[in-house]
N, C-alpha and C positions, 0 to 999 in steps of 0.2 A: 847139424851134428857139432859137438864140441871139439875144439882144438886141444890137442894134447901136446902141443909144442909148436915152435916156430923155427924156421930155417931161412937162410939166405943163400941164393945160388951164387957160386963162385965162378971165376973166369975159366977154370979148368973143367966145368961141368959138374962138380961136386956140390953138395949142400952142407952148410954148417949152421948149428944153432943149439937149441935146448929141447929136450924131451921133458914135459912137465905133467905129472898127474898129482893126485892128492898125496901119494906116498913116494913118488919118484921125482927127482930133479937131477938131470944128468946132461952133460954136453953130448951132442949127437952129431955124427958125420955120416953122410950118405955119399958113398964114393962110387964112381963108375967101375964096373967089373971089367977090368982090362983082360981077364982070362976067359971071358965068355967065348965058347966055341960051338954052342948049339942053342936053338931057340928056347929050349926048356930051362936053360940056365938063366939066373937073374941078370938084369941089366945093371943093378946096383948092389952093393954090400952096405949094411948098416952097422955102425959102431957106436956104442955108448960107453963113455969112460975108457976108451981104448979096447973094449971087448966087443967082438962081433955078436950082435943080437938079432940080426935079421937080414932080409933081402928085399929088393924092389924090382918091379917089372914095369916097363913102359906099356901102357894100355891106351886104347883109342876109344873115346867117348862117342857113342852113336848119337847121343842127344846134341852135343855141342860140336862134334866133328874135330875136337882137339885131342892131342895126346896128354896124358897125365901119368904120374908115377903111383903105383899101388904097392904098399909096403906090408910085409908080414914080419912081426917081431915076436921073439920068444926069449924069455929069461926067467930064472927062478922067482924073481920079484913080481912077475906077472901071473904067477900061479901056473896050473897045469895046461892052460889054454893059450893059444896065440892071440896076439893083439894085432888087429888089422887097421890100417890107416891109409889115406890117400894124401898126396901133396896137392894142395889147392891154394888159390889166391887167398892171402891173408886179408881178412875183413878190414876195411878202412885204410888200406895201404895203397899209396900211389906208386910205390916202388915195384917195378915188374919182376924184380929178383927176390921179393919177400913172399914166402910161402908158409902156410899153416899145415901141420900134421893133423888132418881131420880124422878123428876116430870113426871107424867103420865097423860097428859091432856085427858079428857074423851070425847072430841068432835072432 
């Protein structure tokens, strides 16, 4: 799957980087949701250009046995549908804090 951006994990547990598609280029921040009070609420809030555009949930991969972050993004620039992505290891990176936003089409 293609990467639609790259982020770096910060010491406070957040991620910072860029969201990049053919028509969108924006700084992106994925911040821990400090107000989470129930399992159905997101573990992260996603901001692009200072505007909240989505949320993220920690999921567990049955195949690898590792946790990952699943993102759902929505903004007028994306059209009427949500954009789904997972945080995964950035290809060719040795840095354990470098992640790619891997597009995960839902259809």
